N, CA, C and O atoms as a GROMACS GRO file, in nm:
protein
  344
    1MET      N    1   0.085  -0.116   0.000
    1MET     CA    2   0.000   0.000   0.000
    1MET      C    3   0.090   0.123   0.000
    1MET      O    4   0.191   0.127   0.070
    2GLY      N    5   0.053   0.222  -0.079
    2GLY     CA    6   0.127   0.346  -0.082
    2GLY      C    7   0.033   0.465  -0.071
    2GLY      O    8  -0.074   0.468  -0.132
    3ILE      N    9   0.074   0.563   0.008
    3ILE     CA   10  -0.008   0.683   0.029
    3ILE      C   11   0.082   0.804   0.009
    3ILE      O   12   0.193   0.810   0.063
    4ASP      N   13   0.034   0.901  -0.068
    4ASP     CA   14   0.112   1.021  -0.095
    4ASP      C   15   0.017   1.138  -0.117
    4ASP      O   16  -0.104   1.119  -0.130
    5ILE      N   17   0.072   1.259  -0.120
    5ILE     CA   18  -0.008   1.377  -0.151
    5ILE      C   19   0.010   1.421  -0.296
    5ILE      O   20  -0.062   1.508  -0.344
    6ASP      N   21   0.106   1.359  -0.364
    6ASP     CA   22   0.136   1.394  -0.504
    6ASP      C   23   0.070   1.292  -0.598
    6ASP      O   24   0.112   1.176  -0.601
    7PRO      N   25  -0.031   1.333  -0.674
    7PRO     CA   26  -0.100   1.240  -0.765
    7PRO      C   27  -0.005   1.170  -0.862
    7PRO      O   28  -0.028   1.054  -0.896
    8ALA      N   29   0.100   1.238  -0.907
    8ALA     CA   30   0.194   1.175  -1.001
    8ALA      C   31   0.267   1.058  -0.934
    8ALA      O   32   0.289   0.955  -0.998
    9MET      N   33   0.304   1.072  -0.809
    9MET     CA   34   0.372   0.963  -0.738
    9MET      C   35   0.276   0.846  -0.715
    9MET      O   36   0.318   0.730  -0.719
   10ILE      N   37   0.151   0.876  -0.690
   10ILE     CA   38   0.053   0.769  -0.671
   10ILE      C   39   0.038   0.689  -0.800
   10ILE      O   40   0.027   0.567  -0.797
   11ASP      N   41   0.036   0.758  -0.914
   11ASP     CA   42   0.030   0.688  -1.043
   11ASP      C   43   0.150   0.597  -1.063
   11ASP      O   44   0.136   0.485  -1.113
   12VAL      N   45   0.268   0.644  -1.026
   12VAL     CA   46   0.390   0.564  -1.041
   12VAL      C   47   0.383   0.438  -0.956
   12VAL      O   48   0.410   0.328  -1.005
   13VAL      N   49   0.347   0.452  -0.829
   13VAL     CA   50   0.344   0.333  -0.743
   13VAL      C   51   0.233   0.237  -0.784
   13VAL      O   52   0.248   0.115  -0.772
   14ARG      N   53   0.122   0.290  -0.831
   14ARG     CA   54   0.016   0.201  -0.879
   14ARG      C   55   0.061   0.121  -1.000
   14ARG      O   56   0.024   0.004  -1.015
   15ARG      N   57   0.140   0.183  -1.085
   15ARG     CA   58   0.185   0.118  -1.207
   15ARG      C   59   0.295   0.015  -1.181
   15ARG      O   60   0.298  -0.090  -1.244
   16TYR      N   61   0.386   0.045  -1.089
   16TYR     CA   62   0.505  -0.038  -1.075
   16TYR      C   63   0.523  -0.109  -0.941
   16TYR      O   64   0.596  -0.208  -0.935
   17CYS      N   65   0.460  -0.064  -0.837
   17CYS     CA   66   0.504  -0.110  -0.705
   17CYS      C   67   0.397  -0.175  -0.617
   17CYS      O   68   0.422  -0.281  -0.559
   18VAL      N   69   0.282  -0.117  -0.607
   18VAL     CA   70   0.188  -0.160  -0.503
   18VAL      C   71   0.052  -0.200  -0.562
   18VAL      O   72   0.017  -0.164  -0.674
   19ASP      N   73  -0.021  -0.274  -0.483
   19ASP     CA   74  -0.156  -0.314  -0.522
   19ASP      C   75  -0.259  -0.205  -0.493
   19ASP      O   76  -0.366  -0.203  -0.553
   20PHE      N   77  -0.226  -0.114  -0.401
   20PHE     CA   78  -0.324  -0.019  -0.352
   20PHE      C   79  -0.254   0.115  -0.326
   20PHE      O   80  -0.169   0.124  -0.237
   21GLY      N   81  -0.288   0.218  -0.403
   21GLY     CA   82  -0.230   0.350  -0.386
   21GLY      C   83  -0.339   0.453  -0.362
   21GLY      O   84  -0.441   0.454  -0.431
   22LEU      N   85  -0.317   0.540  -0.264
   22LEU     CA   86  -0.417   0.641  -0.228
   22LEU      C   87  -0.355   0.779  -0.214
   22LEU      O   88  -0.237   0.793  -0.182
   23ASN      N   89  -0.438   0.880  -0.239
   23ASN     CA   90  -0.399   1.016  -0.211
   23ASN      C   91  -0.437   1.046  -0.066
   23ASN      O   92  -0.549   1.018  -0.024
   24ARG      N   93  -0.344   1.102   0.009
   24ARG     CA   94  -0.369   1.132   0.151
   24ARG      C   95  -0.490   1.223   0.168
   24ARG      O   96  -0.560   1.216   0.270
   25ASP      N   97  -0.515   1.308   0.070
   25ASP     CA   98  -0.625   1.404   0.080
   25ASP      C   99  -0.760   1.349   0.033
   25ASP      O  100  -0.859   1.421   0.037
   26ASP      N  101  -0.765   1.223  -0.011
   26ASP     CA  102  -0.891   1.163  -0.052
   26ASP      C  103  -0.990   1.160   0.064
   26ASP      O  104  -0.952   1.135   0.179
   27VAL      N  105  -1.115   1.184   0.034
   27VAL     CA  106  -1.219   1.172   0.136
   27VAL      C  107  -1.233   1.025   0.174
   27VAL      O  108  -1.240   0.938   0.087
   28GLY      N  109  -1.237   0.997   0.302
   28GLY     CA  110  -1.256   0.861   0.349
   28GLY      C  111  -1.134   0.772   0.335
   28GLY      O  112  -1.148   0.649   0.331
   29VAL      N  113  -1.014   0.830   0.328
   29VAL     CA  114  -0.894   0.750   0.306
   29VAL      C  115  -0.873   0.648   0.419
   29VAL      O  116  -0.831   0.535   0.392
   30GLU      N  117  -0.902   0.685   0.543
   30GLU     CA  118  -0.886   0.590   0.654
   30GLU      C  119  -0.981   0.472   0.640
   30GLU      O  120  -0.943   0.358   0.667
   31ASP      N  121  -1.103   0.498   0.598
   31ASP     CA  122  -1.200   0.389   0.577
   31ASP      C  123  -1.157   0.298   0.464
   31ASP      O  124  -1.174   0.176   0.472
   32LYS      N  125  -1.102   0.356   0.356
   32LYS     CA  126  -1.054   0.275   0.243
   32LYS      C  127  -0.941   0.182   0.288
   32LYS      O  128  -0.935   0.067   0.244
   33ILE      N  129  -0.855   0.230   0.374
   33ILE     CA  130  -0.746   0.147   0.426
   33ILE      C  131  -0.800   0.036   0.514
   33ILE      O  132  -0.754  -0.078   0.506
   34ARG      N  133  -0.897   0.067   0.598
   34ARG     CA  134  -0.959  -0.036   0.684
   34ARG      C  135  -1.024  -0.145   0.599
   34ARG      O  136  -1.010  -0.264   0.629
   35ARG      N  137  -1.095  -0.104   0.494
   35ARG     CA  138  -1.158  -0.204   0.407
   35ARG      C  139  -1.054  -0.289   0.336
   35ARG      O  140  -1.068  -0.411   0.328
   36PHE      N  141  -0.948  -0.225   0.285
   36PHE     CA  142  -0.842  -0.299   0.215
   36PHE      C  143  -0.774  -0.399   0.308
   36PHE      O  144  -0.735  -0.508   0.265
   37SER      N  145  -0.760  -0.362   0.434
   37SER     CA  146  -0.692  -0.448   0.530
   37SER      C  147  -0.790  -0.538   0.605
   37SER      O  148  -0.755  -0.599   0.706
   38GLN      N  149  -0.912  -0.546   0.555
   38GLN     CA  150  -1.017  -0.629   0.615
   38GLN      C  151  -1.040  -0.594   0.762
   38GLN      O  152  -1.063  -0.681   0.846
   39GLY      N  153  -1.035  -0.463   0.790
   39GLY     CA  154  -1.066  -0.412   0.923
   39GLY      C  155  -0.951  -0.414   1.022
   39GLY      O  156  -0.966  -0.368   1.135
   40ARG      N  157  -0.836  -0.466   0.982
   40ARG     CA  158  -0.725  -0.480   1.077
   40ARG      C  159  -0.640  -0.353   1.089
   40ARG      O  160  -0.588  -0.324   1.197
   41GLY      N  161  -0.626  -0.280   0.982
   41GLY     CA  162  -0.530  -0.169   0.981
   41GLY      C  163  -0.394  -0.217   0.936
   41GLY      O  164  -0.377  -0.335   0.904
   42CYS      N  165  -0.299  -0.129   0.933
   42CYS     CA  166  -0.164  -0.160   0.883
   42CYS      C  167  -0.077  -0.219   0.994
   42CYS      O  168  -0.081  -0.173   1.108
   43ASN      N  169   0.000  -0.322   0.959
   43ASN     CA  170   0.096  -0.379   1.054
   43ASN      C  171   0.208  -0.282   1.084
   43ASN      O  172   0.254  -0.271   1.198
   44ALA      N  173   0.252  -0.211   0.982
   44ALA     CA  174   0.360  -0.114   0.996
   44ALA      C  175   0.336   0.004   0.904
   44ALA      O  176   0.281  -0.010   0.795
   45VAL      N  177   0.378   0.121   0.950
   45VAL     CA  178   0.368   0.243   0.871
   45VAL      C  179   0.506   0.309   0.873
   45VAL      O  180   0.565   0.329   0.979
   46ILE      N  181   0.557   0.342   0.754
   46ILE     CA  182   0.684   0.412   0.743
   46ILE      C  183   0.655   0.552   0.694
   46ILE      O  184   0.601   0.570   0.584
   47ILE      N  185   0.690   0.652   0.774
   47ILE     CA  186   0.665   0.792   0.738
   47ILE      C  187   0.793   0.849   0.679
   47ILE      O  188   0.896   0.855   0.746
   48THR      N  189   0.786   0.891   0.554
   48THR     CA  190   0.901   0.954   0.489
   48THR      C  191   0.868   1.098   0.449
   48THR      O  192   0.937   1.156   0.365
   49ALA      N  193   0.765   1.154   0.509
   49ALA     CA  194   0.722   1.290   0.477
   49ALA      C  195   0.797   1.390   0.564
   49ALA      O  196   0.810   1.370   0.685
   50ALA      N  197   0.846   1.495   0.504
   50ALA     CA  198   0.906   1.605   0.580
   50ALA      C  199   0.795   1.705   0.610
   50ALA      O  200   0.741   1.768   0.519
   51SER      N  201   0.762   1.719   0.736
   51SER     CA  202   0.652   1.807   0.774
   51SER      C  203   0.673   1.858   0.915
   51SER      O  204   0.724   1.786   1.001
   52SER      N  205   0.633   1.981   0.938
   52SER     CA  206   0.636   2.034   1.074
   52SER      C  207   0.505   2.003   1.145
   52SER      O  208   0.490   2.031   1.264
   53SER      N  209   0.411   1.947   1.072
   53SER     CA  210   0.279   1.911   1.125
   53SER      C  211   0.284   1.773   1.191
   53SER      O  212   0.364   1.688   1.153
   54LEU      N  213   0.198   1.752   1.289
   54LEU     CA  214   0.184   1.620   1.351
   54LEU      C  215   0.091   1.530   1.270
   54LEU      O  216   0.072   1.413   1.305
   55ASP      N  217   0.033   1.581   1.162
   55ASP     CA  218  -0.062   1.502   1.084
   55ASP      C  219  -0.006   1.368   1.036
   55ASP      O  220  -0.076   1.268   1.050
   56PRO      N  221   0.115   1.361   0.982
   56PRO     CA  222   0.163   1.230   0.937
   56PRO      C  223   0.170   1.126   1.050
   56PRO      O  224   0.140   1.009   1.028
   57ILE      N  225   0.208   1.169   1.169
   57ILE     CA  226   0.217   1.076   1.282
   57ILE      C  227   0.077   1.038   1.330
   57ILE      O  228   0.051   0.921   1.357
   58ASN      N  229  -0.012   1.135   1.342
   58ASN     CA  230  -0.148   1.105   1.383
   58ASN      C  231  -0.218   1.016   1.282
   58ASN      O  232  -0.292   0.925   1.319
   59PHE      N  233  -0.195   1.041   1.154
   59PHE     CA  234  -0.254   0.959   1.048
   59PHE      C  235  -0.201   0.816   1.057
   59PHE      O  236  -0.277   0.720   1.045
   60ALA      N  237  -0.071   0.802   1.080
   60ALA     CA  238  -0.012   0.669   1.094
   60ALA      C  239  -0.076   0.594   1.211
   60ALA      O  240  -0.104   0.475   1.200
   61GLY      N  241  -0.098   0.663   1.320
   61GLY     CA  242  -0.164   0.599   1.434
   61GLY      C  243  -0.306   0.559   1.403
   61GLY      O  244  -0.354   0.456   1.452
   62ALA      N  245  -0.374   0.639   1.323
   62ALA     CA  246  -0.514   0.610   1.290
   62ALA      C  247  -0.528   0.491   1.196
   62ALA      O  248  -0.630   0.421   1.200
   63ILE      N  249  -0.428   0.466   1.112
   63ILE     CA  250  -0.441   0.358   1.013
   63ILE      C  251  -0.371   0.229   1.055
   63ILE      O  252  -0.385   0.127   0.987
   64SER      N  253  -0.296   0.232   1.164
   64SER     CA  254  -0.228   0.109   1.206
   64SER      C  255  -0.312   0.033   1.307
   64SER      O  256  -0.399   0.089   1.374
   65TRP      N  257  -0.283  -0.095   1.318
   65TRP     CA  258  -0.354  -0.176   1.414
   65TRP      C  259  -0.297  -0.149   1.552
   65TRP      O  260  -0.194  -0.082   1.564
   66LYS      N  261  -0.362  -0.198   1.657
   66LYS     CA  262  -0.328  -0.162   1.795
   66LYS      C  263  -0.181  -0.184   1.828
   66LYS      O  264  -0.122  -0.104   1.901
   67ARG      N  265  -0.121  -0.289   1.777
   67ARG     CA  266   0.018  -0.318   1.809
   67ARG      C  267   0.109  -0.296   1.688
   67ARG      O  268   0.215  -0.358   1.677
   68GLY      N  269   0.068  -0.207   1.601
   68GLY     CA  270   0.144  -0.180   1.480
   68GLY      C  271   0.272  -0.102   1.509
   68GLY      O  272   0.288  -0.042   1.616
   69THR      N  273   0.360  -0.103   1.413
   69THR     CA  274   0.488  -0.032   1.423
   69THR      C  275   0.482   0.093   1.336
   69THR      O  276   0.438   0.088   1.221
   70ILE      N  277   0.528   0.205   1.392
   70ILE     CA  278   0.536   0.331   1.317
   70ILE      C  279   0.682   0.374   1.318
   70ILE      O  280   0.743   0.389   1.424
   71VAL      N  281   0.737   0.395   1.197
   71VAL     CA  282   0.877   0.435   1.182
   71VAL      C  283   0.880   0.570   1.114
   71VAL      O  284   0.818   0.590   1.010
   72VAL      N  285   0.954   0.665   1.174
   72VAL     CA  286   0.973   0.797   1.113
   72VAL      C  287   1.114   0.801   1.058
   72VAL      O  288   1.212   0.788   1.132
   73VAL      N  289   1.126   0.820   0.926
   73VAL     CA  290   1.256   0.827   0.860
   73VAL      C  291   1.292   0.974   0.844
   73VAL      O  292   1.215   1.052   0.787
   74GLY      N  293   1.408   1.012   0.892
   74GLY     CA  294   1.452   1.150   0.877
   74GLY      C  295   1.404   1.237   0.992
   74GLY      O  296   1.386   1.190   1.104
   75ASP      N  297   1.385   1.363   0.962
   75ASP     CA  298   1.350   1.463   1.063
   75ASP      C  299   1.199   1.475   1.074
   75ASP      O  300   1.134   1.536   0.989
   76GLY      N  301   1.144   1.417   1.177
   76GLY     CA  302   1.000   1.424   1.199
   76GLY      C  303   0.961   1.550   1.273
   76GLY      O  304   1.048   1.625   1.319
   77PRO      N  305   0.832   1.573   1.286
   77PRO     CA  306   0.784   1.693   1.356
   77PRO      C  307   0.815   1.687   1.504
   77PRO      O  308   0.823   1.579   1.563
   78LYS      N  309   0.832   1.801   1.562
   78LYS     CA  310   0.853   1.812   1.705
   78LYS      C  311   0.719   1.840   1.770
   78LYS      O  312   0.640   1.918   1.718
   79ASN      N  313   0.693   1.778   1.882
   79ASN     CA  314   0.566   1.798   1.952
   79ASN      C  315   0.578   1.922   2.040
   79ASN      O  316   0.618   1.914   2.156
   80LYS      N  317   0.543   2.037   1.983
   80LYS     CA  318   0.550   2.164   2.054
   80LYS      C  319   0.411   2.201   2.103
   80LYS      O  320   0.351   2.297   2.056
   81GLY      N  321   0.361   2.124   2.196
   81GLY     CA  322   0.228   2.152   2.249
   81GLY      C  323   0.116   2.092   2.166
   81GLY      O  324   0.000   2.104   2.203
   82GLY      N  325   0.150   2.028   2.053
   82GLY     CA  326   0.048   1.962   1.973
   82GLY      C  327   0.003   1.834   2.041
   82GLY      O  328   0.068   1.788   2.135
   83ARG      N  329  -0.104   1.779   1.996
   83ARG     CA  330  -0.158   1.658   2.060
   83ARG      C  331  -0.153   1.540   1.964
   83ARG      O  332  -0.205   1.546   1.853
   84LEU      N  333  -0.089   1.434   2.009
   84LEU     CA  334  -0.089   1.310   1.932
   84LEU      C  335  -0.223   1.241   1.956
   84LEU      O  336  -0.270   1.235   2.070
   85ARG      N  337  -0.284   1.189   1.850
   85ARG     CA  338  -0.419   1.135   1.861
   85ARG      C  339  -0.425   0.983   1.859
   85ARG      O  340  -0.530   0.930   1.824
   86PHE      N  341  -0.324   0.912   1.893
   86PHE     CA  342  -0.335   0.767   1.893
   86PHE      C  343  -0.287   0.708   2.022
   86PHE      O  344  -0.289   0.586   2.039
   0.00000   0.00000   0.00000
């Protein structure tokens, strides 16, 4: 599964790499992931997005299963009073 905000990258991964590619900004993206994973969520999420927002981390928590692994590659956001939602 691949998720990105760039439609061109989603086309590339759909063509060459993954069975399921989504745009992060799609309506109902979390529900689509739950359906694809038969309600379980993702075993692991690798975040490679450079962002000062906590959204990538909160999104990863929302789409992973209870004991899933979340890996942040590179410089992730700093929690400066923001709230993690998972």
